[in-house]
C-alpha positions, 0 to 999 in steps of 0.5 A, spaced: 104 703 565 107 698 561 102 693 559 102 686 563 101 680 559 098 677 565 093 683 565 091 682 558 090 674 559 085 676 565 082 681 561 081 676 555 078 671 560 073 676 563 071 677 556 069 670 555 066 669 562 062 675 560 059 672 553 058 665 556 054 668 562 050 673 559 047 668 554 045 664 561 042 670 564 038 672 558 035 665 557 033 665 564 030 672 564 026 672 558 023 665 559 017 665 563 018 657 564 025 658 568 022 661 574 023 654 578 028 655 584 033 651 581 033 656 575 033 662 580 039 659 583 043 658 576 041 665 574 044 667 581 050 663 579 050 666 572 049 673 574 055 673 579 060 670 574 057 675 569 059 681 574 066 677 575 067 677 567 065 685 567 070 686 573 076 683 570 075 687 564 073 694 568 079 693 572 084 692 566 081 698 563 081 703 569 088 700 571 091 702 564 087 708 561 084 711 568 089 710 573 085 712 580 085 709 587 078 710 588 076 707 581 081 701 583 077 700 590 071 700 586 073 695 581 076 690 586 070 691 590 066 689 584 071 683 583 070 681 591 063 681 591 062 677 584 067 672 586 064 671 593 057 671 590 059 665 585 062 661 590 056 662 595 051 660 589 055 654 588 053 652 595 046 654 594 045 649 588 048 644 592 044 645 598 038 645 593 040 639 590 041 635 596 034 637 599 030 635 592 033 628 594 032 628 601 026 631 602 023 629 595 016 629 597 016 636 600 021 639 595 015 642 590 012 646 596 012 653 597 017 652 602 022 651 597 021 657 593 021 661 600 027 658 602 031 659 595 029 667 596 032 667 603 038 663 600 039 668 595 038 674 599 043 671 604 048 670 598 048 676 595 047 680 602 054 677 604 057 678 598 056 685 597 058 686 605 065 683 603 066 687 597 064 694 600 069 693 606 075 695 601 071 701 599 069 703 606 076 704 608 078 696 610 084 697 605 092 697 605 093 704 601 095 708 607 099 702 610 102 698 605 105 693 610 098 690 611 097 689 604 095 682 602 097 678 595 092 682 592 092 690 593 089 693 596 086 688 600 088 687 607 091 680 609 085 679 614 080 681 609 083 675 604 084 671 610 077 671 611 075 670 604 080 664 604 077 661 610 070 662 607 072 658 601 075 652 605 068 652 609 064 652 602 068 647 599 068 642 605 060 643 606 059 642 598 064 635 599 059 633 605 053 634 601 055 631 595 057 625 598 050 624 601 047 626 595 051 620 592 049 615 597 042 617 596 042 616 589 046 609 590 041 607 595 035 609 590 038 605 584 039 599 589 032 599 591 030 600 584 034 595 581 032 589 586 025 590 584 027 590 577 032 584 578 037 588 574 041 589 580 049 588 578 048 592 572 043 598 574 047 599 580 054 599 577 052 604 572 048 609 577 054 609 582 059 610 576 055 616 574 054 619 580 061 618 582 063 621 575 059 627 576 061 628 583 068 628 581 067 633 575 063 638 580 068 638 586 074 637 582 073 643 577 071 647 583 077 645 587 082 645 582 080 652 580 080 655 587 084 651 591 091 654 589 089 661 590 086 660 597 092 656 599 096 662 597 092 667 600 093 664 607 101 663 606 103 668 601 105 675 603 105 682 599 113 682 598 112 676 594 113 676 586 106 678 583 107 672 578 105 668 584 098 672 585 097 672 577 099 664 577 094 662 582 088 668 580 088 666 573 085 658 574 080 661 579 077 665 574 076 659 569 071 657 574 067 662 572 068 660 565 066 653 566 060 654 571 055 655 565 058 649 562 057 645 568 051 648 571 047 651 565 048 648 558 048 641 561 041 642 563 036 639 558 031 645 558 036 650 557 039 646 551 032 646 548 031 654 549 038 655 546 037 650 540 030 654 539 034 660 539 039 658 534 034 655 529 030 662 530 024 659 533 025 662 540 018 663 544 018 666 550 012 662 552 016 655 552 012 649 552 014 646 558 015 648 565 020 644 569 020 644 577 025 638 578 032 640 581 038 641 577 042 635 574 048 636 578 
């Protein structure tokens, strides 16, 4: 096959994604202090994005060096599983953040750990099922007219994935709006008690809105073009449109470590310790507080 520049860009993106998220996975896995629910969810997100990056690399390698329909189904199945798990993990992090504020008194109970494990099982169970569909036969290799914009996924398969994205985005939007309301209400109460109403309330509100805009804006700008095109596009359309919408979607996995992991103060401490050569697996802290986002 002639080398497609878009495939090269996707492969490079996959390499960057893999390196970033591998750092997060290693740090969380080898640090005993990172066993709190919020770190398990961040680790799930990083694992999903790591697999997505590896999937992009393997897909490029197999397409150009070992062309095979069976291998193509496996790599596409891996990409569907990993990207679905990534989006679902974003939702679980949002749910965890909301519950940490809404049920602050009971958040640190064992029920939270159990709920986190249940969310992780559901997230990866559903993602694996989505990814196995093209492998077990739900593909368009024998019926090209049933293909979606992403071969060998069928139109119905991609339709389910696109609708699922919109459902996840709507749920995240609703939850983060509620989070902002709770944070602003708490800030208002504290400001009234301390007689710093105007300034304190303004700063907290602005910070909450800015965080909301960054999280949802990044998620929507990365995935919305592909989700919309997945609903409206057809297999007969130029492949350029698919690449142009799929590439921004991969950037979400590139930005997730920055938004959800590297901004976390505890993870920053461990990373600085690693950079200084004084890493210790028994970190001098044990945080059980929810994520900053």
